[in-house]
C-alpha positions in Angstrom: 69.0 134.3 184.1 70.8 132.2 186.6 73.4 129.7 185.4 71.3 126.5 186.0 72.4 124.7 182.9 74.1 121.3 183.1 77.6 122.5 182.1 77.8 124.7 185.1 76.1 122.4 187.5 77.9 119.3 186.4 81.2 120.4 184.9 82.0 122.5 187.9 81.8 119.3 189.9 84.1 117.7 187.3 81.7 115.1 186.0 81.4 115.5 182.1 83.6 113.4 179.9 84.4 111.4 176.6 85.6 107.9 175.9 87.6 105.0 174.4 88.2 101.1 174.1 90.0 98.3 172.4 88.5 96.7 169.2 89.8 95.6 165.9 89.1 99.1 164.5 91.5 100.9 166.9 93.7 103.5 165.3 95.9 106.2 166.8 94.9 109.2 164.7 92.8 110.2 161.8 94.5 109.6 158.5 96.0 112.8 157.1 95.4 111.5 153.6 91.7 111.1 154.4 91.5 114.5 156.2 89.3 116.1 153.6 88.8 119.2 155.6 92.5 120.0 155.4 92.9 123.5 154.0 89.9 123.3 151.6 88.8 126.3 149.7 90.6 129.2 148.2 90.8 131.1 151.5 92.6 128.4 153.4 95.4 129.8 155.4 94.0 133.4 155.3 94.0 135.6 158.4 90.7 135.0 160.2 90.0 138.7 160.7 87.9 140.4 163.3 84.3 139.4 163.9 81.3 140.8 165.8 78.0 139.5 167.1 74.6 140.7 165.7 71.7 139.8 168.0 68.9 138.1 166.0 66.5 137.1 168.7 66.1 136.1 172.4 64.3 133.0 173.5 64.2 130.9 176.7 67.4 128.7 177.2 68.2 127.9 173.6 70.1 124.6 173.1 70.1 124.1 169.3 69.3 125.4 165.9 68.4 123.9 162.5 67.3 125.0 159.1 64.9 123.3 156.6 65.3 122.9 152.9 63.5 125.6 150.9 62.5 127.5 154.1 64.3 130.7 155.1 63.4 130.4 158.7 65.8 129.6 161.5 64.4 126.9 163.9 65.6 127.1 167.5 64.9 124.7 170.4 64.4 125.8 174.0 65.6 123.5 176.8 62.1 123.4 178.6 60.6 121.9 175.4 59.6 124.4 172.8 60.5 124.8 169.1 60.6 128.4 167.9 60.9 130.0 164.5 62.7 133.1 163.5 61.3 134.5 160.2 62.4 137.7 158.4 64.7 138.5 161.3 61.8 138.3 163.9 60.9 135.7 166.4 57.4 134.3 165.7 55.3 134.6 168.8 53.6 131.3 168.7 55.9 128.2 169.1 56.1 125.8 166.2 55.7 123.0 168.8 55.3 122.9 172.6 56.5 119.7 174.2 56.8 121.0 177.8 54.2 118.5 178.9 56.3 115.5 178.0 59.9 116.9 178.3 61.8 116.3 181.5 63.8 119.5 181.8 66.5 120.8 184.2 70.2 120.3 184.8 71.4 118.4 181.7 68.0 117.3 180.7 65.5 118.9 178.3 64.9 119.4 174.6 68.5 118.9 173.4 68.6 118.3 169.7 66.9 119.2 166.4 67.3 118.3 162.7 65.2 118.3 159.6 65.2 115.5 157.1 67.2 116.4 153.9 63.9 116.8 152.0 62.5 119.1 154.7 59.4 116.9 155.2 60.1 115.7 158.7 61.3 117.2 161.9 63.4 115.2 164.4 63.8 116.1 168.0 65.9 114.6 170.8 64.6 115.1 174.3 64.6 113.5 177.7 61.2 112.2 179.0 59.9 112.9 182.4 61.6 109.8 183.7 64.9 110.7 182.0 64.6 108.3 179.0 66.4 109.7 176.0 63.8 110.0 173.3 64.1 110.7 169.6 60.8 111.7 167.9 59.6 112.5 164.4 56.9 115.0 163.2 55.6 115.5 159.7 56.2 119.1 158.5 53.8 121.0 156.3 54.9 123.2 153.4 54.6 126.4 155.5 56.9 124.9 158.2 54.2 124.0 160.7 54.1 120.5 162.2 51.4 118.0 162.9 51.7 117.3 166.6 49.1 114.5 166.5 51.4 112.5 164.2 54.3 112.3 166.6 56.2 109.1 166.1 58.8 107.8 168.5 61.9 106.7 166.6 64.2 105.7 169.5 64.0 105.4 173.2 67.0 104.7 175.5 66.7 104.4 179.2 69.3 106.6 181.0 70.4 105.8 184.6 71.4 109.3 185.7 70.6 112.9 185.0 73.9 113.9 183.3 75.6 112.9 180.0 72.7 112.7 177.7 74.4 113.8 174.5 71.5 115.0 172.4 72.9 116.1 169.0 71.0 115.2 165.9 72.3 115.7 162.3 71.8 114.2 158.9 75.0 113.2 157.0 75.6 113.6 153.3 74.6 109.9 153.1 71.0 110.8 154.1 71.2 108.9 157.4 70.4 110.4 160.8 73.3 110.5 163.4 72.5 110.7 167.1 74.8 111.3 170.0 74.3 109.7 173.4 76.4 110.3 176.5 77.9 107.5 178.6 75.1 107.3 181.1 76.4 109.8 183.6 78.4 109.7 186.8 82.1 110.1 187.1 84.5 107.9 185.1 81.8 105.9 183.3 80.9 103.8 186.3 78.7 101.4 184.2 81.4 100.9 181.5 79.1 101.9 178.7 81.4 103.9 176.4 83.6 100.9 175.6 80.7 98.4 175.6 79.4 97.7 172.1 76.4 96.1 173.6 75.2 99.5 174.9 74.0 102.5 172.9 75.4 104.9 175.6 78.7 106.7 175.0 78.1 106.4 171.2 77.2 108.1 168.0 74.5 106.1 166.2 73.6 106.0 162.5 70.1 105.0 161.4 67.6 105.4 158.6 64.6 106.8 160.4 62.2 106.3 157.5 63.4 103.0 156.3 61.6 100.8 158.8 59.5 100.7 162.0 60.7 102.4 164.1 63.8 102.7 162.0 66.2 100.7 159.8 69.9 100.1 160.5 72.0 100.8 157.4 73.6 97.6 156.1 77.0 99.1 156.0 77.1 100.2 159.6 80.4 99.0 161.1 79.1 96.6 163.7 76.1 95.1 161.9 77.7 91.6 161.8 79.6 91.8 165.1 78.1 89.4 167.6 76.8 91.1 170.8 77.2 94.6 169.3 74.4 97.1 168.8 74.1 97.5 165.0 73.1 101.2 165.3 76.6 102.2 166.6 78.7 104.3 164.3 81.4 105.4 166.7 82.1 104.8 170.4 84.3 105.6 173.3 82.6 109.0 174.0 81.8 110.6 177.3 79.3 113.3 176.5 79.3 114.3 172.8 77.0 117.2 173.4 77.6 118.8 170.0 78.8 117.3 166.7 78.5 118.6 163.1 79.1 117.7 159.5 81.2 119.9 157.3 78.6 121.1 154.8 81.2 121.0 152.0 83.3 117.9 152.7 81.0 115.8 154.8 83.7 115.4 157.5 82.4 114.8 161.1 83.5 117.0 164.0 82.8 116.1 167.6 83.1 118.2 170.7 83.3 115.7 173.6 83.1 117.1 177.1 85.9 116.1 179.4 85.9 115.2 183.1 88.9 116.2 185.2 91.6 117.7 183.0 91.0 117.8 179.2 88.3 118.9 176.7 88.6 117.4 173.2 87.6 117.9 169.6 87.5 114.7 167.6 87.5 114.3 163.8 86.3 111.7 161.4 86.9 112.1 157.7 84.0 111.7 155.3 85.8 108.7 153.8 85.5 106.8 157.1 83.5 103.5 157.2 82.7 104.1 160.9 83.7 102.1 163.9 86.1 104.6 165.4 86.8 104.3 169.1 87.5 107.8 170.6 89.0 106.4 173.8 86.9 107.2 176.8 87.3 106.1 179.6 90.7 104.6 178.9 91.8 108.1 177.9 90.7 111.6 178.6 91.7 113.5 175.5 95.1 112.0 174.5 96.0 111.3 178.2 95.8 108.3 180.3 92.7 108.1 182.4 91.8 104.5 183.4 94.5 102.7 181.5 97.9 103.4 180.1 96.9 101.7 176.9 97.1 104.1 173.9 93.8 102.9 172.5 91.5 104.6 170.1 91.6 107.7 167.8 93.3 110.6 169.6 91.6 114.0 169.3 92.8 116.5 166.7 92.6 119.2 169.4 92.4 119.3 173.2 92.7 122.0 175.8 93.2 122.0 179.6 90.3 122.4 181.9 90.1 125.2 184.5 93.2 127.2 183.4 91.1 130.2 182.5 87.7 129.2 183.8 87.2 126.5 181.1 84.7 123.8 181.9 83.0 122.3 178.9 83.7 122.3 175.1 80.9 123.3 172.9 81.4 121.8 169.5 80.7 124.1 166.5 81.0 124.0 162.7 83.5 124.4 159.9 82.8 127.8 158.4 81.5 127.7 154.8 79.8 131.1 154.5 80.8 134.1 152.4 80.7 137.0 154.9 83.9 136.0 156.7 86.4 134.9 154.0 89.2 134.7 156.4 87.3 132.0 158.3 86.8 129.7 155.3 87.5 126.1 156.2 88.2 126.9 159.9 86.5 124.9 162.7 84.9 127.2 165.3 84.1 126.0 168.9 83.5 127.5 172.3 83.8 126.8 176.0 80.6 127.2 178.1 82.3 128.7 181.2 85.3 130.5 179.7 83.2 132.5 177.3 85.4 132.5 174.3 85.0 131.3 170.7 88.1 130.0 169.0 89.0 128.4 165.6 91.6 126.4 163.9 92.4 124.8 160.5 93.0 121.1 160.1 96.3 120.6 158.2 97.7 117.1 157.6 95.5 115.8 160.4 96.7 118.4 162.9 95.0 121.5 164.3 96.9 124.6 163.2 96.5 128.4 163.2 94.7 128.6 166.5 92.8 131.9 166.8 90.5 133.5 169.4 87.7 135.2 167.6 85.4 136.2 170.5 85.7 136.7 174.2 83.5 137.5 177.3 80.5 135.6 176.0 78.0 134.2 178.5 77.1 130.5 178.6 77.5 129.5 175.0 75.3 126.4 174.7 75.5 125.7 170.9 76.2 127.0 167.4 73.9 127.1 164.5 74.4 127.2 160.7 72.0 128.7 158.2 71.5 127.6 154.6 74.2 130.0 153.4 76.8 128.6 155.8 76.8 131.6 158.1 77.2 130.7 161.8 75.3 131.7 164.9 76.1 131.5 168.6 73.4 130.5 171.1 73.6 131.5 174.7 71.7 129.7 177.4 70.9 133.1 178.8 68.6 133.4 175.8 70.4 135.4 173.1 70.9 134.2 169.6 73.7 136.0 167.7 75.0 135.8 164.1 78.8 136.0 163.7 79.4 138.9 161.3 82.5 140.9 160.1 83.5 143.5 162.7 
């Protein structure tokens, strides 16, 4: 399959990024005292060990994966607009849901995010509509994992001015709320100044209660609920294109892979103890480096790496490993680069990334990671393959 995905088409032109701005909640780095992911678990500090990939299935342009409470299936989304199920190690022929008639797909657009409610009774999807509008929808789920298409409910719609920087990640935190990532609206250098603008949902991570109201309820403890002119849904801001973020299934810490523009890719961290409101710096900074301003504003990344040195183009945020098959990986954060084809990991120690390790190389177009109910991790390639990371 040809490399038509947004990270090649856009990152090669140097257009994907993450952001920052000045507000009363500005800090310089995550508190090491609050860094609950720091060396957790009995295997912390262990040698990661060698790993290998086991192919599980092949689908069309996979962009995300989720699991559902009490259901052993793996649910995978395809960029053109289908939800697929893998049961007993085999891909189910009939899609769980086909949204190709309403999804605008191509480049950075398509079916981009998937999550199930903590009770497993509702499916949430993030997709771009035919006109580019970012759309989050909800479907009731039957006990057997099938959905009721006729009961589609639109939770959130956000007009998007350009084709790139849509974000698209969905995930429920340990607090039971739905978190949603949105890119800065596209173009180079955040031309519309969205990421630092608390009056815009673009360039942000949102936090909502999708079942608490119509179409949703804003939690009363969101950081900007009482700030005049601010969108109350905002949980964090100053992001360029937070394509993939995840919660540590053990600690609840939030990890964000924010795609860079010209020089730096970054991994951001928010401890579970956070009350929200972090500013991650775009476009004042790219990574920890000056971009638009010399001001050292916002939370600096816990890790960054240089673009283009060895073919790097776009960070693919992953997960902290909490499975049992790879004891040397316990507590380590795994991430990838779409173009460079590697998977790397590190530990967070006193708020700093330590013990950097390259686990896999020569992969093709990694678009996302997945995590099953046992904490084992999967690598998705836009070429179609879905692999589980196993001991070598």
